[in-house]
C-alpha positions in Angstrom: -26.4 62.8 1.1 -26.3 65.5 -1.6 -22.9 66.0 -1.8 -19.9 63.5 -1.0 -16.3 63.0 -2.1 -14.8 59.6 -2.6 -11.2 58.7 -1.8 -9.4 55.4 -2.2 -10.1 54.4 1.4 -13.7 56.3 2.3 -16.2 58.9 1.5 -16.5 61.8 3.2 -19.7 63.7 2.9 -19.7 67.4 2.2 -23.0 68.1 3.7 -22.5 66.4 7.6 -18.4 66.9 7.3 -18.5 63.2 8.1 -16.4 60.5 7.0 -17.9 57.0 5.8 -17.1 53.6 4.2 -17.0 53.4 0.6 -19.8 52.9 -1.2 -20.4 50.0 -3.2 -20.4 50.8 -6.7 -18.8 54.5 -6.0 -14.8 52.9 -5.7 -12.3 55.2 -7.6 -11.1 52.5 -10.0 -14.4 52.9 -11.6 -14.3 56.6 -12.3 -10.9 56.1 -13.4 -12.3 53.7 -15.9 -14.7 55.5 -17.1 -12.5 58.8 -17.5 -9.3 56.4 -19.5 -12.3 55.2 -22.3 -14.3 58.3 -22.7 -12.0 59.8 -25.4 -12.7 57.0 -28.0 -16.2 57.9 -27.7 -15.9 61.6 -26.8 -18.3 62.7 -29.8 -20.5 59.6 -29.9 -21.3 60.4 -26.3 -22.1 64.2 -27.0 -24.0 63.3 -30.1 -26.3 60.9 -28.8 -26.3 61.4 -25.2 -25.5 64.9 -25.1 -23.0 64.8 -22.4 -19.0 65.8 -22.7 -15.8 65.3 -20.6 -13.8 68.7 -19.7 -10.4 68.6 -19.0 -8.5 71.3 -17.2 -4.9 71.0 -15.4 -2.8 72.6 -12.5 0.8 72.1 -13.2 1.7 75.0 -10.9 2.4 73.3 -7.8 3.7 69.7 -6.4 1.8 67.3 -7.3 0.5 68.1 -11.0 -3.4 67.6 -10.9 -5.8 66.7 -14.0 -9.3 68.0 -13.5 -12.3 65.7 -15.6 -15.6 67.1 -15.4 -18.8 65.2 -16.6 -21.3 67.4 -18.1 -24.5 66.9 -18.9 -27.1 68.2 -21.1 -24.6 69.8 -23.7 -23.8 70.1 -27.0 -20.4 71.0 -26.6 -17.5 70.3 -24.5 -17.3 74.2 -23.1 -20.7 74.6 -21.8 -20.9 74.5 -18.1 -23.2 71.9 -16.1 -23.1 71.5 -12.6 -26.0 69.2 -11.8 -25.4 66.7 -11.3 -21.8 67.7 -10.8 -18.9 64.6 -11.5 -15.5 65.9 -11.2 -12.6 63.4 -11.3 -9.0 64.6 -9.8 -5.4 62.8 -11.1 -2.4 63.3 -9.2 1.1 63.0 -10.3 3.1 60.0 -8.9 6.4 58.4 -9.1 4.9 55.4 -8.2 4.6 52.1 -10.1 1.0 52.1 -9.7 -0.7 54.7 -12.1 -3.5 55.3 -14.3 -2.0 56.9 -17.5 0.8 58.6 -18.4 0.9 62.3 -20.5 3.6 64.8 -21.1 3.2 67.8 -18.5 5.1 70.9 -18.2 5.9 73.0 -14.9 4.2 76.4 -15.0 6.3 79.0 -13.3 3.6 81.6 -13.5 2.7 83.1 -10.4 -0.6 85.0 -9.1 1.8 88.1 -9.6 3.9 87.5 -12.6 3.7 85.3 -15.8 6.4 83.1 -15.7 7.3 80.4 -18.3 6.5 76.7 -18.9 9.6 74.4 -18.4 10.1 71.6 -20.9 7.3 69.0 -20.8 8.1 65.4 -19.3 6.5 62.3 -19.9 4.7 62.2 -16.3 2.1 59.5 -14.2 -1.1 60.2 -13.2 -3.3 58.6 -10.5 -6.8 58.6 -9.6 -7.2 60.6 -6.5 -10.5 61.6 -5.6 -14.3 62.0 -7.0 -16.5 64.7 -6.1 -20.1 64.2 -6.7 -22.9 66.9 -6.1 -26.5 66.6 -6.9 -29.5 68.7 -5.8 -32.2 66.7 -5.3 -32.5 63.2 -4.2 -29.6 61.1 -2.1 -26.7 61.5 -4.7 -24.9 58.2 -3.3 -27.8 56.1 -4.4 -28.1 58.0 -7.8 -24.4 58.3 -8.4 -24.6 54.3 -7.8 -27.0 54.2 -10.6 -25.2 56.6 -12.7 -21.7 55.5 -12.4 -22.9 51.6 -13.5 -25.1 53.0 -16.5 -22.0 55.4 -17.8 -20.2 51.7 -17.4 -22.6 50.2 -19.6 -22.9 52.6 -22.4 -19.0 52.5 -22.7 -18.9 48.4 -22.4 -21.8 48.4 -24.9 -19.5 50.7 -27.1 -16.4 48.7 -26.6 -18.4 45.4 -27.8 -19.8 47.3 -30.7 -16.6 48.3 -32.5 -14.8 45.6 -31.3 -13.9 44.8 -35.2 -14.7 46.0 -38.7 -17.3 43.4 -39.4 -19.0 44.2 -36.2 -18.7 47.9 -36.4 -20.2 47.7 -39.8 -23.5 46.2 -38.8 -24.1 49.0 -35.7 -25.6 52.2 -36.0 -22.2 53.8 -34.9 -20.4 56.1 -37.2 -16.6 56.4 -37.7 -14.7 59.7 -37.0 -11.4 59.3 -38.9 -8.6 62.0 -37.8 -5.1 62.6 -39.8 -2.5 61.2 -37.2 0.3 63.9 -38.8 -0.3 66.5 -36.0 0.1 69.4 -37.9 -2.5 68.7 -40.8 -5.1 71.1 -41.5 -7.4 68.4 -42.0 -7.7 67.7 -38.4 -10.0 70.5 -37.7 -12.9 68.7 -39.9 -12.5 64.8 -39.0 -14.0 63.0 -41.6 -17.0 60.7 -40.5 -17.7 57.3 -41.8 -21.1 55.9 -42.0 -21.5 52.0 -41.3 -22.8 51.4 -45.0 -19.3 52.8 -46.2 -17.6 50.7 -43.5 -19.5 47.6 -44.4 -17.7 48.0 -48.1 -14.2 46.9 -46.6 -15.6 44.7 -44.1 -17.2 42.8 -47.1 -13.2 43.1 -48.3 -12.5 40.5 -45.3 -10.1 43.6 -43.7 -9.6 43.6 -40.0 -9.8 47.0 -38.0 -6.2 47.3 -37.7 -5.6 46.8 -41.5 -7.9 49.2 -42.5 -6.4 51.8 -40.4 -3.6 50.9 -41.7 -4.9 51.0 -45.3 -6.1 54.9 -44.5 -4.4 58.0 -46.1 -4.7 61.5 -45.6 -6.1 63.4 -48.8 -4.5 66.6 -47.4 -1.3 65.7 -46.2 -0.7 61.9 -47.4 -0.2 60.5 -44.1 -0.9 57.1 -43.7 -2.7 55.3 -41.2 -5.5 56.8 -39.2 -7.1 57.7 -35.8 -10.3 56.4 -35.6 -13.0 56.8 -32.7 -16.7 56.6 -32.8 -18.6 59.7 -33.6 
């Protein structure tokens, strides 16, 4: 297989147009887990691994759809990269089983005229499928190893940023974003080095207490949105 689509209960081979049983390690829950954890480490993964998660949405029809593509060997999230190709689709749902919620606004734009967006509403989304392609080799085998590798990277990052002490002892920078949506400083987030974090860690501050103490120099907002950088 060089191209396959993973669904909840089967895999569809795009080369032979045949259905196959689920492949160990390629369950939709694993793809959803990677997407949901990626944002916290977005800047770090781009800087150190040259990987980006690019998101687009289609809210014209029903259900609403969010598309996430993992891009390799890139220096920003806008550069196109299609080999290997991982695209994960989430669909809106009314079911109690969902992966995340987001504010989504239906668009009335058509191919023939520009419409308008309706007021946004909190919407539940559930992973629907994952499309996998690779030009060389067996895609199913390669992606089994790749999804496991991505999860290990995220697991290691979770462990390295679990507390201020642990974070300060790592080689991972901290990205601090002002919590005020309209603040001009959000265009240039503050980057703190582990050596800077160590000063606060030595003061016995917890990670939550450290976040609460952060104050934006531009607008004075308290608190901060932190992530790895």
